[in-house]
C-alpha positions as a printed Julia matrix, in Angstrom:
346×3 Matrix{Float64}:
 21.82   39.61  24.64
 25.2    39.67  22.92
 28.22   38.28  24.76
 31.67   39.31  23.57
 35.35   38.94  24.4
 35.83   42.46  25.75
 38.38   42.24  28.54
 38.05   43.8   31.97
 40.03   46.79  33.23
 42.54   45.44  35.75
 43.06   48.82  37.43
 39.31   49.32  37.81
 38.91   45.91  39.44
 41.7    46.69  41.91
 40.0    50.03  42.62
 36.79   48.21  43.58
 34.73   47.93  40.4
 33.7    44.35  41.2
 32.91   44.88  44.88
 30.67   44.53  46.71
 29.13   41.47  45.11
 25.43   41.28  44.31
 25.02   39.17  47.46
 26.38   41.86  49.77
 29.76   43.06  51.06
 30.13   40.27  53.61
 29.1    37.42  51.35
 31.3    34.32  51.08
 28.84   31.95  49.37
 28.53   33.53  45.94
 26.07   31.67  43.74
 25.72   28.93  46.32
 23.15   31.44  47.62
 21.02   30.4   44.64
 20.68   26.86  45.98
 17.64   27.31  48.19
 15.69   24.65  50.06
 13.2    24.69  47.19
 16.02   24.26  44.66
 17.18   21.16  46.52
 13.63   19.81  46.66
 13.15   20.42  42.94
 16.41   18.61  42.19
 15.37   15.56  44.2
 11.95   15.64  42.54
 13.68   14.84  39.24
 14.09   11.27  40.48
 11.35    8.75  39.76
 11.26    6.67  42.94
  9.34    3.9   41.18
 12.38    3.19  38.98
 15.91    2.05  39.85
 18.28    4.8   40.9
 22.01    4.78  40.3
 24.92    6.83  41.56
 27.81    7.87  39.34
 31.23    9.12  40.35
 32.4    12.33  38.74
 35.93   11.9   40.07
 38.89   10.91  37.93
 40.95    9.35  40.7
 44.52   10.27  41.61
 47.85    8.45  41.66
 51.59    9.2   41.82
 52.5    10.85  38.54
 49.0    12.21  37.9
 49.37   15.0   35.31
 49.11   18.33  37.1
 50.03   21.95  36.51
 53.42   23.36  37.58
 54.9    21.68  40.66
 51.68   20.06  41.87
 52.21   16.41  42.67
 50.73   13.53  44.6
 52.75   11.13  46.72
 51.53    8.3   48.93
 53.43    5.97  51.24
 51.96    2.96  52.98
 52.43    2.64  56.74
 52.44   -0.92  58.08
 52.04   -2.01  61.69
 51.41   -5.32  63.4
 52.29   -7.63  60.5
 55.16   -8.48  58.2
 54.59   -6.8   54.79
 56.86   -9.27  53.03
 59.76   -8.86  50.65
 57.69   -7.04  48.04
 57.18   -4.08  50.37
 59.68   -1.37  49.51
 58.41    1.27  51.9
 60.31    2.47  54.92
 57.52    2.95  57.43
 57.01   -0.25  59.4
 55.82    0.43  62.94
 56.68   -3.03  64.21
 55.64   -6.41  62.86
 54.25   -7.83  66.09
 50.47   -7.69  66.38
 49.05   -5.46  69.1
 47.47   -6.93  72.2
 46.04  -10.39  72.69
 44.04  -10.1   69.45
 47.29   -9.43  67.53
 45.9    -6.39  65.76
 47.64   -5.33  62.59
 46.77   -2.37  60.43
 47.71   -0.34  57.37
 47.33    3.34  56.61
 48.95    5.89  54.35
 50.92    9.1   54.49
 49.86   11.48  51.73
 51.3    14.71  50.39
 49.53   16.65  47.65
 47.56   19.79  46.86
 43.77   20.01  46.89
 44.15   21.66  43.49
 44.83   18.61  41.34
 42.72   15.9   39.78
 38.96   16.4   40.25
 38.43   19.51  42.34
 36.28   22.56  42.94
 38.06   25.9   43.12
 37.06   28.39  45.8
 37.17   32.18  45.79
 40.69   32.37  47.21
 42.1    30.41  44.28
 42.29   33.28  41.78
 42.74   37.04  41.98
 43.1    40.12  39.8
 46.38   41.75  40.83
 45.9    40.66  44.44
 42.17   41.44  44.6
 39.89   38.5   45.34
 36.1    38.04  45.48
 34.17   40.83  47.19
 37.26   43.01  47.37
 39.31   40.82  49.7
 43.02   41.54  49.44
 45.65   38.86  49.18
 47.78   40.37  51.93
 44.86   40.04  54.34
 44.03   36.48  53.29
 47.39   34.74  52.99
 48.96   33.07  55.99
 51.49   30.25  56.16
 48.9    27.69  57.26
 46.21   28.78  54.8
 43.78   31.58  54.03
 42.03   33.54  56.77
 38.64   33.85  55.03
 36.56   32.23  52.29
 38.19   28.84  52.87
 36.43   25.58  52.06
 34.67   25.26  55.46
 32.98   28.6   54.71
 31.21   27.21  51.65
 28.11   26.36  53.65
 26.2    23.07  53.66
 26.96   20.27  51.19
 25.82   21.15  47.7
 22.76   19.38  46.32
 21.26   20.8   43.17
 20.23   20.04  39.6
 23.11   19.01  37.38
 23.17   19.3   33.6
 25.87   17.59  31.54
 26.3    19.6   28.36
 28.05   17.29  25.91
 29.86   19.79  23.72
 32.1    17.09  22.26
 29.12   15.11  20.99
 27.58   18.24  19.49
 30.8    19.23  17.73
 31.15   15.67  16.42
 27.93   16.2   14.51
 28.77   19.68  13.21
 32.35   20.88  12.61
 33.84   17.48  13.37
 36.75   18.92  15.37
 36.89   15.76  17.5
 38.53   12.38  17.79
 37.46    9.18  19.53
 38.89    8.19  22.88
 39.68    4.56  23.7
 36.06    3.87  24.67
 34.7     5.36  21.46
 33.29    8.55  22.98
 34.09   11.83  21.2
 36.81   14.12  22.51
 37.42   17.72  21.42
 40.74   18.52  19.82
 43.6    20.12  21.7
 42.93   23.87  21.54
 39.31   23.88  20.54
 37.52   26.97  21.76
 34.02   26.16  22.94
 31.68   28.86  21.65
 28.37   30.11  23.01
 26.71   28.72  19.9
 28.16   25.28  20.58
 26.94   25.28  24.18
 23.48   26.36  23.07
 23.57   23.81  20.25
 24.5    21.01  22.64
 21.65   21.96  24.97
 19.21   21.88  22.05
 20.61   18.62  20.68
 20.18   16.91  24.05
 16.77   18.52  24.63
 18.05   19.77  27.98
 16.04   22.31  29.97
 17.34   25.87  29.92
 19.97   26.51  32.6
 18.6    28.09  35.75
 20.11   29.81  38.74
 21.68   27.39  41.18
 22.31   24.65  38.6
 25.6    22.8   38.23
 26.55   23.19  34.57
 29.04   20.53  33.51
 30.73   20.87  30.13
 31.94   17.62  28.61
 34.93   17.88  26.26
 36.19   14.31  26.68
 39.65   15.64  27.57
 39.78   13.79  30.9
 40.4    10.46  29.13
 43.92   11.66  28.31
 45.05   11.47  31.95
 45.52    7.76  31.25
 45.9     7.66  27.46
 48.44   10.47  27.04
 49.25   12.46  30.23
 51.75   14.76  28.5
 49.24   15.79  25.87
 46.61   16.27  28.58
 48.72   19.0   30.19
 50.01   20.55  26.98
 46.64   21.93  25.9
 43.01   22.26  26.89
 39.79   22.78  24.97
 37.38   25.1   26.7
 35.46   28.37  26.82
 36.85   31.9   26.72
 35.57   35.3   27.85
 32.27   35.5   25.94
 31.32   32.0   27.03
 32.11   32.79  30.66
 29.83   35.82  30.44
 27.07   33.69  28.93
 27.38   31.01  31.58
 27.54   33.6   34.38
 24.33   35.23  33.15
 22.46   32.1   34.25
 23.83   32.35  37.84
 24.79   28.65  38.18
 25.97   27.35  41.53
 29.06   26.15  39.72
 30.43   25.39  36.29
 32.74   22.52  35.45
 34.99   21.14  32.78
 36.67   17.76  32.35
 40.04   19.26  31.42
 42.81   20.31  33.81
 41.97   24.01  33.6
 38.83   26.06  33.19
 39.13   27.62  29.76
 40.84   27.17  26.44
 44.62   26.83  26.77
 45.77   28.56  23.61
 47.99   31.63  23.84
 47.04   32.68  20.32
 43.39   32.81  21.3
 43.87   34.38  24.72
 46.45   36.98  23.76
 48.47   36.91  26.97
 45.48   36.93  29.31
 46.07   34.02  31.68
 42.98   32.21  32.98
 40.69   35.21  32.59
 37.78   32.81  32.99
 38.94   32.09  36.54
 38.97   35.79  37.29
 35.56   36.48  35.79
 33.89   33.56  37.52
 35.62   33.55  40.91
 36.45   37.22  41.48
 33.6    39.01  39.73
 30.66   36.65  39.59
 31.12   34.55  42.73
 30.79   31.31  40.75
 32.96   28.36  41.7
 34.37   26.2   38.97
 35.31   22.54  38.95
 38.12   21.11  36.86
 39.07   17.58  35.8
 35.5    16.56  36.63
 34.82   13.35  34.77
 31.6    13.08  32.81
 32.59    9.78  31.19
 30.45    7.5   33.38
 27.3     9.52  32.91
 27.98   10.08  29.2
 28.42    6.34  28.65
 25.19    5.7   30.55
 23.23    8.29  28.59
 22.64   10.46  31.66
 22.7    14.22  31.13
 20.41   15.55  33.88
 20.85   14.44  37.45
 21.08   15.35  41.09
 24.52   16.87  41.67
 25.91   16.23  45.16
 29.13   17.46  46.71
 30.27   17.34  50.33
 33.64   19.12  50.56
 36.58   18.03  52.66
 36.58   20.8   55.25
 40.27   21.53  55.56
 40.56   24.79  57.48
 42.37   27.45  55.46
 42.16   25.54  52.17
 41.5    27.32  48.88
 40.02   24.44  46.9
 38.57   20.99  47.48
 39.51   17.73  45.77
 36.72   15.53  47.09
 34.79   14.75  43.9
 31.03   15.11  43.49
 28.62   12.41  42.44
 25.59   12.3   40.18
 22.33   10.59  41.14
 19.9     9.65  38.38
 17.38    7.06  37.35
 19.02    4.1   35.68
 18.53    4.36  31.91
 16.17    1.76  30.49
 18.71    0.89  27.81
 22.07    2.11  26.64
 21.68    4.92  24.09
 22.85    4.16  20.57
 26.4     5.22  19.82
 26.77    8.1   17.42
 29.39    7.75  14.7
 32.26   10.21  14.85
């Protein structure tokens, strides 16, 4: 089947062309419906219980000044109570320095302000719309309230996600073909700034890694290496993004994955010349039409360094009522590799 860059008709979508979804007019799960009890069992069966098992974080972390789109920002202030924080403490929240009770209890906690849509996160169906039309025909005016959305929020996503994860290392594949890569500080390949990931490159990476064919309910994680720039060069990280475009979104969606992910700050190539004024059309295709959640800034560096590319993908979202997205990162579970894989020259 041929997948192309033909764009959707905005007016037709608003008129109802994408609703109801294939899962029914009342559906809020989208392709999470594809993660059946058997799918979970099959994912766990990937693990060899006679060998050591390791867990890997797929989160990038977050800190004040973390590079994020538009006015998104993270701030954190320490709250101190029951002890003297000393002269080095420049905060303003000290709830008394005398310990509480006879045991002289002291404690620390934090006050945090940020959006769930920065750093490693999974975007829900209320994150993106086509001219005010969201997944399954929901209208923005019906969803939006001051305290959050009225439907399809994170608590509606169902049980924690456990499924088969495949890390598709596009950067490593491109390093061996067109060479449109550079090395990050750890020596792993990273795609260049506005590299468009093609269907052929995704298929080539799958073949190169001898990965199984994607199946419905999988978590398909594209590795570009871009996430390493959050520490190496935050300004460059935000200024561009390698990624897929319309044809690639159609190809990925045809496999009905539970979710897709990238390790850059946005899902899709950030290149106005390539996209022609269409802003984040991949978001709209995946979230609004296909009912497929996407994760962004999901780090594949730990598993790539360990030589792990198939694993149990686990995610338990932070159930903030009314929230559109979730920034609690997933983890990968896999058998410990017997030895580190040889490094490939760039």
